[in-house]
C-alpha positions in Angstrom: -0.5 0.2 -0.5 1.5 3.5 -1.2 0.3 6.9 -0.4 1.3 10.1 -1.7 1.6 13.0 0.3 2.8 16.6 0.6 5.0 17.9 3.6 6.9 21.4 4.5 9.9 21.7 5.3 11.6 25.0 6.5 9.0 27.0 5.0 9.3 25.5 1.5 6.8 23.2 -0.1 8.4 20.3 -0.8 6.3 17.6 -3.2 7.5 13.8 -2.9 6.3 10.5 -3.4 7.3 8.9 -0.3 5.3 5.8 0.5 4.5 4.6 3.7 4.8 0.7 4.2 3.9 -1.5 7.2 7.1 -2.5 9.1 7.2 -6.4 9.1 7.1 -8.4 12.2 10.0 -8.4 13.8 10.7 -12.1 15.4 12.2 -12.0 18.9 15.5 -13.9 19.7 15.3 -17.7 20.5 14.4 -17.1 24.2 14.6 -21.4 25.0 18.1 -21.8 26.3 17.2 -18.4 28.7 14.4 -20.5 29.9 16.0 -23.5 30.4 19.0 -21.8 32.2 16.4 -20.3 34.6 14.7 -23.6 35.5 18.1 -25.2 36.2 18.7 -22.5 38.4 15.9 -22.9 40.3 16.1 -26.3 40.6 19.7 -26.0 42.0 18.2 -23.2 44.5 15.5 -25.4 45.7 18.3 -28.2 46.1 20.5 -26.0 47.7 17.5 -24.9 50.3 16.9 -28.5 51.0 20.2 -29.4 51.9 20.8 -25.4 53.7 17.4 -26.6 56.0 18.7 -30.3 57.2 22.4 -28.8 58.0 21.1 -26.2 60.4 18.3 -28.0 62.1 20.1 -27.7 65.5 20.2 -24.6 65.4 16.7 -23.3 63.2 14.4 -26.1 65.3 14.8 -24.3 68.8 14.4 -21.0 67.0 11.0 -21.9 65.3 10.0 -23.7 67.9 10.4 -20.6 70.7 9.0 -18.4 68.0 5.8 -20.4 68.2 5.9 -20.4 72.2 6.1 -16.5 71.7 3.8 -16.0 69.7 1.1 -18.2 71.7 1.6 -17.1 75.0 2.1 -13.4 73.8 -2.1 -12.1 73.8 -1.8 -13.7 77.6 1.3 -11.3 78.3 0.2 -8.5 76.4 -2.8 -8.5 78.9 -1.2 -9.1 82.3 1.3 -6.7 81.1 -1.4 -3.6 82.0 -1.5 -4.6 85.3 2.0 -5.1 85.8 5.7 -4.9 84.1 6.0 -6.9 80.9 9.2 -8.7 82.0 7.2 -10.1 85.2 4.1 -11.1 83.2 6.5 -13.3 80.9 8.0 -14.9 84.0 4.9 -15.8 85.4 2.9 -16.9 82.2 6.2 -18.9 81.0 6.6 -20.0 84.6 3.2 -21.7 84.5 3.7 -23.2 81.3 6.7 -24.9 82.4 5.2 -26.0 85.9 2.4 -27.6 84.3 5.1 -29.5 81.8 7.1 -30.4 84.5 4.0 -31.6 86.1 2.6 -33.5 83.6 5.6 -35.2 82.8 6.8 -36.2 86.6 3.3 -37.7 87.0 3.5 -40.1 83.5 6.9 -40.8 84.0 6.8 -44.2 85.9 4.2 -45.6 84.0 5.8 -44.7 81.0 9.0 -46.5 82.8 7.3 -49.2 83.5 5.6 -50.0 80.0 9.0 -49.7 78.4 11.0 -52.1 81.1 7.6 -54.3 80.1 7.8 -54.0 76.2 10.7 -56.8 75.5 8.1 -59.6 77.6 5.3 -58.1 75.8 6.0 -58.7 72.3 5.6 -62.2 72.5 2.7 -62.0 73.6 1.2 -59.2 71.0 2.8 -61.1 68.6 0.4 -64.6 69.7 -2.6 -62.4 69.9 -2.3 -60.8 66.6 -1.4 -64.5 64.9 -4.6 -65.1 66.4 -7.0 -62.4 65.1 -5.6 -62.7 61.7 -5.9 -66.6 61.6 -9.6 -66.0 62.6 -10.2 -63.2 59.7 -8.8 -65.6 57.4 -9.5 -68.9 58.2 -11.7 -69.0 55.3 -9.0 -68.7 52.8 -6.1 -70.6 55.0 -3.8 -67.7 55.1 -4.2 -66.9 58.5 -2.1 -70.2 59.1 0.3 -69.2 57.1 0.8 -65.7 57.9 0.7 -66.9 61.5 3.5 -69.0 61.4 5.8 -67.3 59.0 5.6 -63.7 60.0 4.4 -63.9 63.6 6.5 -66.6 64.9 8.3 -66.1 68.5 11.5 -67.6 67.5 14.2 -65.3 66.8 12.7 -62.1 68.4 15.5 -59.7 69.5 15.9 -59.2 73.2 15.4 -55.4 73.4 16.9 -53.8 76.5 14.9 -52.3 79.5 14.8 -48.3 80.2 17.7 -47.6 82.1 18.0 -44.2 83.9 21.6 -44.3 83.1 20.8 -44.5 79.1 18.6 -41.7 79.9 21.5 -39.8 81.9 23.7 -40.7 79.4 21.9 -38.8 76.3 21.1 -36.0 78.2 23.6 -33.4 77.1 22.1 -33.7 73.8 18.8 -32.8 74.3 19.7 -30.4 77.4 21.2 -27.5 74.9 18.5 -27.0 72.8 15.8 -27.6 75.4 17.4 -24.5 77.3 17.9 -22.4 74.1 14.7 -22.7 73.5 13.3 -21.7 76.9 15.6 -19.5 76.8 14.5 -17.7 73.2 11.2 -18.1 74.2 11.5 -16.0 77.3 13.6 -13.0 74.9 10.9 -13.7 71.9 8.3 -12.7 74.1 9.7 -10.1 76.3 11.2 -8.1 73.5 8.4 -9.3 70.9 7.0 -5.8 70.4 10.7 -3.9 70.2 12.1 -6.5 67.3 8.4 -5.8 65.5 9.2 -2.4 65.4 12.6 -2.7 64.1 11.3 -5.1 61.3 8.5 -2.1 60.2 11.4 0.6 60.5 13.9 -1.6 58.2 11.4 -1.1 55.3 12.3 0.9 52.8 8.5 2.4 51.7 5.6 3.4 53.3 3.7 0.7 51.2 6.4 -2.1 52.5 6.0 -1.0 55.7 1.9 -1.4 55.8 2.6 -4.8 54.7 4.8 -5.9 56.9 2.7 -4.9 59.9 -0.3 -6.5 58.2 1.5 -9.7 57.8 3.0 -10.1 61.2 -0.3 -8.8 62.7 -2.1 -11.5 61.0 0.4 -14.2 61.8 0.2 -13.1 65.4 -3.6 -13.1 65.9 -4.5 -16.1 63.7 -1.6 -18.2 64.6 -2.3 -17.4 68.6 -5.5 -18.5 68.0 -4.9 -21.3 65.9 -2.3 -23.1 68.2 -4.4 -22.5 71.4 -7.8 -23.8 70.2 -6.1 -26.5 69.0 -4.1 -27.2 72.4 -7.6 -26.7 74.0 -9.6 -29.4 71.5 -6.0 -31.8 72.2 -6.1 -31.5 75.7 -10.2 -32.1 75.7 -9.5 -35.5 73.2 -7.0 -36.7 75.5 -9.2 -36.1 78.6 -12.5 -37.7 77.3 -10.1 -40.9 76.1 -8.4 -41.1 79.3 -12.0 -41.2 81.1 -13.1 -43.6 78.7 -10.2 -46.3 79.5 -10.8 -45.4 82.6 -14.5 -46.8 82.2 -12.9 -49.9 80.0 -10.7 -50.6 82.6 -7.2 -50.0 80.5 -4.1 -49.5 83.2 -2.6 -46.3 83.0 -5.0 -44.2 81.5 -3.8 -40.9 82.1 -0.8 -42.4 79.9 -2.4 -42.9 77.1 -4.4 -39.9 77.4 -1.6 -37.5 77.4 0.2 -39.4 74.3 -3.0 -39.0 72.4 -3.3 -35.8 73.3 0.3 -35.0 72.1 -0.1 -37.1 68.9 -3.1 -35.4 67.6 -1.0 -32.0 67.1 -0.1 -34.0 63.9 -3.3 -34.0 61.5 -4.5 -37.9 60.5 -0.8 -39.3 61.2 -1.1 -38.7 65.0 -4.7 -39.9 65.2 -4.1 -43.1 62.9 -0.9 -43.4 65.4 -2.7 -43.1 68.1 -5.6 -45.9 67.1 -3.0 -48.2 66.3 -1.3 -48.2 69.7 -4.7 -48.2 71.5 -5.3 -51.6 69.6 -2.1 -53.0 70.7 -2.4 -51.7 74.6 -5.7 -53.4 74.3 -4.4 -56.4 72.6 -1.9 -56.5 75.3 -4.2 -56.3 78.7 -7.2 -58.1 77.3 -7.6 -61.8 76.4 -11.4 -60.9 74.6 -10.4 -59.9 71.3 -13.9 -57.6 71.1 -13.1 -55.9 74.4 -9.1 -55.9 73.1 -10.4 -53.5 70.1 -13.0 -51.8 72.1 -10.6 -48.9 73.3 -9.0 -48.4 69.4 -12.9 -48.0 68.4 -14.0 -45.7 70.9 -10.6 -43.6 70.2 -11.7 -43.5 66.2 -15.1 -42.2 66.8 -14.0 -39.5 69.1 -11.1 -38.2 65.9 -14.4 -38.6 63.9 -16.5 -36.6 65.9 -13.6 -34.1 66.4 -11.9 -33.9 62.8 -15.4 -33.7 61.0 -17.1 -31.7 63.2 -15.8 -29.9 66.2 -12.3 -28.4 64.3 -14.2 -26.8 61.7 -16.9 -25.4 64.0 -14.4 -24.0 66.4 -11.5 -22.6 63.8 -13.9 -21.8 60.7 -12.7 -21.7 57.3 -10.0 -19.3 57.1 -7.9 -21.6 59.6 -8.4 -24.4 57.3 -5.8 -26.5 55.6 -6.3 -29.0 52.9 -5.6 -32.9 53.6 -3.2 -33.3 50.8 -1.6 -30.5 51.3 -1.1 -31.5 55.3 0.1 -35.1 54.0 2.3 -33.6 51.6 4.1 -31.0 53.9 4.3 -33.1 56.7 6.4 -35.7 54.6 9.1 -33.3 53.6 9.2 -32.1 57.1 9.3 -35.5 58.3 12.4 -36.2 55.9 14.4 -32.8 56.7 14.1 -33.1 60.3 12.4 -36.2 61.1 9.9 -36.0 64.5 10.9 -32.4 65.1 10.1 -31.3 61.7 6.4 -33.7 61.5 5.4 -31.8 64.7 6.5 -28.4 63.8 5.2 -29.1 59.9 1.6 -28.0 60.7 2.3 -24.7 62.3 5.2 -23.7 59.6 2.5 -24.5 56.6 -0.1 -22.1 58.9 2.2 -18.9 58.8 3.0 -19.9 55.3 -0.5 -19.4 54.2 -1.3 -16.1 56.6 1.5 -15.0 54.9 0.9 -15.8 51.2 -2.5 -14.2 52.2 -1.4 -10.7 52.8 0.9 -11.0 49.4 -0.8 -10.4 46.0 1.4 -12.6 43.6 1.5 -15.3 46.2 -2.8 -15.7 46.8 -2.5 -18.8 44.4 -0.6 -20.4 46.9 -2.4 -19.7 50.0 -5.8 -21.1 48.1 -3.7 -24.1 46.9 -3.7 -25.2 50.5 -6.8 -24.2 51.6 
């Protein structure tokens, strides 16, 4: 397409037959190598992050646990700080928490020690009862006799050493340091949390970023404290009801198993499954009748269904809900990285990640994916 036109230049009329042509599209340079390099660098960054998290576990685990403890007790400390100095309020709240934990441990230490001492003698009895249960369930196909003779033979069972106070003392230096560090960090996080928060806000360069930091920290502090305190109350109630039911059923040491159930229930899904299996083993060891032996596990299973499907969603609400798939994948990841400590800290970390992503527009898709 050609267009003739007349143009003026420096006051003189100049006629020309210039043409206007539609420019042909210029193909961008091939960016495939750049994308490949970016993906390789991102993969290397992820692998390096996993390796770093594994290496710094002894340092990070007490810090993260202390931060969660400070987050949970900060509302109570803030309330008491209206009437008394904050340092005294912090000492009172953390002291009451430690007193409760150590009182519970002193109450449960003796029955736990007896169970550990009797564990080697209980293994043959447990295998015999499991073989009987399995053979009864599979006698129509004949598989029960085979499994009972092959898988549950008492011969060749290893001797498991009993619990020893000297062994516990020998292992003490390995856990005293992180426990003491966690307690000390919890005290200072709770006492100086407000000052640290103000310093974090001051480091943000712009007003928009300052508001974003304030919103994220406030959301994590309020919602995390609500989630952890509510979950603690639910698990304490579940453990108390379980101990009461076990007492009515005649199970030995019901307070011990109620406390174990309450602690394991902090691990969603995996904890309830482990508690059900543990109560099944306890029932098999204490009762000769198969029906009576399975009754503690059945009662606890019904309690967990009531708690997980009705009570917890009603109290926590939609905002603090998490996807079961996301929870299980996250627990597998942190269990692989940090073991038992990672399993217990996985859900709090996932909750903080969700609350943070909700406040960042570019990361809200991640928050929605874990709901």
